[in-house]
N, C-alpha and C positions, 0 to 999 in steps of 0.2 A: 519808637520804642520809649519810654522815658528812663530818664537814666538816674542812675540810687544815688539820692543825697548825700552829705557824711552821715556817717555813724551808721548806714544803711549798707545791707548787702543786696546785691544785684542777684536775679534769679540763674542760676547756672543756664547755661543753653546746650540744651540738649541736643548730641549731634550721632548719625547713625542712624539704624533703625533698633529702636525698643533701647536705646539710650548705649547702644555700643558701635561704636567706628572699627569697620574692620579694616586693618595694614593691608589690605589685597581686596579692594575694594571690586576685580574684576572677579572675584570668585562669588557674592555674594549675585550679580549679573550672571555668572555661568550655573547656577544652585538650581534653577527649573529646567535651562539647557541639559545637567547633568541628571536630572530625576526624570527628565525623559529618555535618557539614554538607561540607566538603572531599570525602568518600567519596558524597556523592550520597545519603547513606540517609534522608536528609531534607529536606521541600520546600526547595529557594532564599529562596519569599518566606514573608510571613507578617509576625508583629508582633514586633519587636524592639526591645530597649532601646536609647534616642537615645544615649546614654553608653557602654556596653560590648559593645550588641549580641547581650545574651542571648536568647534567644528567649521572651516574653513570655504567659502566656496574657492571655485577653479581660478577667478580670475582676482580672487585679495591675494595681494603682494605683501600684507598688515594684520596684521590681528583687529577684529573691531573690537576684543574685550582688553586684552594687555597690552597691544600696541606694539609687537614682538613685533619685526620684520619676517617675511620667511626667509631671505639671503640670509640674513643673522641666525637665525636656528630652523633650519627646514622641519617641514612638515611632515608627521607623524601617520599610519594607516590607522592606529587605533588609540584609545584611551587604556593608558595602563588601570589593570584591577584595583592598585593598589590608592589610586586617585579617584576613581569612582568609588571605592570602602570610604574614603574619607567625606564625600560626599552624603553619603549611606548612612553614615555615622550621624549627621548635623541633621538630616530626616527623621532620623528614630527616635535623636532627641529631644525632638520639639514636638515628636507625637505623643513620647513618651508624658511629657509635662501637659500637654494639653488635656490629654485622654487624663493623666491622672487628675488633674484641678475638675473634670466633667464630673468624673465619676466623685470624687470628694464634694463637689454643689448637689449634687444627686442621694446622695448616702446623709450630706446633710438637712436637705428638705424632707427626705425618709425619717430619721430620726425627729423635726420638726413635727411631718405627722401624726406618729405612734404618742407622741408627748400630746397633742393634742387631744388624740380620741381616748388616750387613756387617765392625762389627768388635766384634759382642759376645762376651765369652769367655762359653766354658763352654754352661753354660744359656742364659743370656743372648741369647746367637744363635741360639736354638730358633726357627724361622719362625713356630711355635705361638703360644708366649709373646708374641713382638713383632707380630704379627697382634692379641692379646691386649692389649699396650700403644696399639697405635694407634687401636683400636673404642674399651676403656676411655676412656684417658688424652686418646683425642680429642674423647670426649663430655662429661667433665669439666673438660677446659682450655678449648675453647670455652665451657664455662658459667660457669667461672671469672671467662677475659678479656672475655665477652660479657657475661653477663649481670649479672657483680655488679661487674665493675671498669667495662667501656664502659660498662654501663646508668645509672651515677653518675654519669661524667664526660660523658656525653652530653647529661643533662638536667641538670646544671648550665650547660654552654657553649649549650647550646637554650635553656633557660630564660631566661638571664641575655640573649641574643640579641632572643627573644622580646620581657623585659624594655624592652629598649634601643628596640627598633622601634616599640613601643607606646608609650613616655616623646615618640618623635620624631612619631609619629604624631599624640598627643594635642596637643602644642607644635604643628604644623602645622595642624590641626583647630580649634582656640583663638585662632588668629594669622587663622587664614580663613573665618573661621563666617560664614556667610549667616544668612536667616533663619530660626530654628527652630533654630538650632543645626548645622544641618547644611551639611555643608563645601561650597564654592560650585566649588570644580573641582576636577577628578584635578590631584592630582602627583605 
């Protein structure tokens, strides 16, 4: 990588996914696992890390996700609903941005189609060309605004909200910890 000369500014280094670096990197690795649990593809009960609620194998003495020793924080039998909700919130935020961006791209392609059919001069006004623009343009614009732009914005916002909710959960859990580090009441 070339160094910036005098008077030049180096390009900022992009860190994390979509330009967002989580203060809790284990949450990003746990997201797909929690989405499996939310979709009910894995059993609801089992042996879970007492800190991050990752599923543990019987022989695990240290959580493979957050590095917490089971001796320091005993495993639990079930993931709290509050924790599952924060992963669901991220998933829904991302989905809203992706779907919203894709619909925006389709609406834009539809508007271009209508413009071509109604006001398009010469060959641009031919319905066959306009229909081709609707199909191909709709696909390309939906991908551009949904998959590329919307997914990145949705990821950043969803991950930031998830991380804020996790920080609040940790503060509440540590403030109201009962015997064994488990929460003593629902909040």
